[in-house]
C-alpha positions as protocol buffer text, in pm:
chain_id: "A"
residue {
  index: 1
  type: UNK
  ca { x: 1953 y: -1059 z: -1049 }
}
residue {
  index: 2
  type: UNK
  ca { x: 2258 y: -979 z: -1250 }
}
residue {
  index: 3
  type: UNK
  ca { x: 2333 y: -640 z: -1298 }
}
residue {
  index: 4
  type: UNK
  ca { x: 2667 y: -665 z: -1477 }
}
residue {
  index: 5
  type: UNK
  ca { x: 2790 y: -337 z: -1624 }
}
residue {
  index: 6
  type: UNK
  ca { x: 2657 y: -110 z: -1353 }
}
residue {
  index: 7
  type: UNK
  ca { x: 2985 y: 69 z: -1220 }
}
residue {
  index: 8
  type: UNK
  ca { x: 3146 y: 392 z: -1074 }
}
residue {
  index: 9
  type: UNK
  ca { x: 2935 y: 617 z: -863 }
}
residue {
  index: 10
  type: UNK
  ca { x: 2641 y: 668 z: -1163 }
}
residue {
  index: 11
  type: UNK
  ca { x: 2606 y: 317 z: -1141 }
}
residue {
  index: 12
  type: UNK
  ca { x: 2619 y: 259 z: -771 }
}
residue {
  index: 13
  type: UNK
  ca { x: 2305 y: 516 z: -767 }
}
residue {
  index: 14
  type: UNK
  ca { x: 2126 y: 353 z: -1057 }
}
residue {
  index: 15
  type: UNK
  ca { x: 2207 y: -16 z: -869 }
}
residue {
  index: 16
  type: UNK
  ca { x: 2025 y: 113 z: -535 }
}
residue {
  index: 17
  type: UNK
  ca { x: 1711 y: 270 z: -725 }
}
residue {
  index: 18
  type: UNK
  ca { x: 1639 y: -68 z: -913 }
}
residue {
  index: 19
  type: UNK
  ca { x: 1693 y: -267 z: -599 }
}
residue {
  index: 20
  type: UNK
  ca { x: 1470 y: -41 z: -420 }
}
residue {
  index: 21
  type: UNK
  ca { x: 1211 y: -46 z: -705 }
}
residue {
  index: 22
  type: UNK
  ca { x: 1259 y: -443 z: -746 }
}
residue {
  index: 23
  type: UNK
  ca { x: 1219 y: -500 z: -359 }
}
residue {
  index: 24
  type: UNK
  ca { x: 902 y: -303 z: -347 }
}
residue {
  index: 25
  type: UNK
  ca { x: 699 y: -449 z: -680 }
}
residue {
  index: 26
  type: UNK
  ca { x: 789 y: -839 z: -596 }
}
residue {
  index: 27
  type: UNK
  ca { x: 858 y: -805 z: -173 }
}
residue {
  index: 28
  type: UNK
  ca { x: 1130 y: -1115 z: -208 }
}
residue {
  index: 29
  type: UNK
  ca { x: 1311 y: -1252 z: 80 }
}
residue {
  index: 30
  type: UNK
  ca { x: 1666 y: -1212 z: -60 }
}
residue {
  index: 31
  type: UNK
  ca { x: 1796 y: -1029 z: -321 }
}
residue {
  index: 32
  type: UNK
  ca { x: 2137 y: -1083 z: -434 }
}
residue {
  index: 33
  type: UNK
  ca { x: 2337 y: -867 z: -657 }
}
residue {
  index: 34
  type: UNK
  ca { x: 2670 y: -864 z: -795 }
}
residue {
  index: 35
  type: UNK
  ca { x: 2825 y: -544 z: -866 }
}
residue {
  index: 36
  type: UNK
  ca { x: 3183 y: -433 z: -835 }
}
residue {
  index: 37
  type: UNK
  ca { x: 3061 y: -78 z: -756 }
}
residue {
  index: 38
  type: UNK
  ca { x: 2878 y: -192 z: -459 }
}
residue {
  index: 39
  type: UNK
  ca { x: 3154 y: -399 z: -344 }
}
residue {
  index: 40
  type: UNK
  ca { x: 3376 y: -134 z: -356 }
}
residue {
  index: 41
  type: UNK
  ca { x: 3127 y: 84 z: -169 }
}
residue {
  index: 42
  type: UNK
  ca { x: 3083 y: -165 z: 72 }
}
residue {
  index: 43
  type: UNK
  ca { x: 3442 y: -239 z: 181 }
}
residue {
  index: 44
  type: UNK
  ca { x: 3482 y: 148 z: 255 }
}
residue {
  index: 45
  type: UNK
  ca { x: 3177 y: 154 z: 497 }
}
residue {
  index: 46
  type: UNK
  ca { x: 3267 y: 178 z: 864 }
}
residue {
  index: 47
  type: UNK
  ca { x: 2958 y: 55 z: 1138 }
}
residue {
  index: 48
  type: UNK
  ca { x: 2762 y: 332 z: 1266 }
}
residue {
  index: 49
  type: UNK
  ca { x: 2906 y: 462 z: 1586 }
}
residue {
  index: 50
  type: UNK
  ca { x: 2702 y: 303 z: 1914 }
}
residue {
  index: 51
  type: UNK
  ca { x: 2535 y: 12 z: 1687 }
}
């Protein structure tokens, strides 16, 4: 799934909603998303303490 053009905070929310919908309908084993907004978000995340 190529979701080019979805950027910024609002784009990230749209991306997550689209991925959740797609996963619920199709039930794929793997979803690959190319998204600058998601990459930026993931780089700023930290692991949950104790995990």
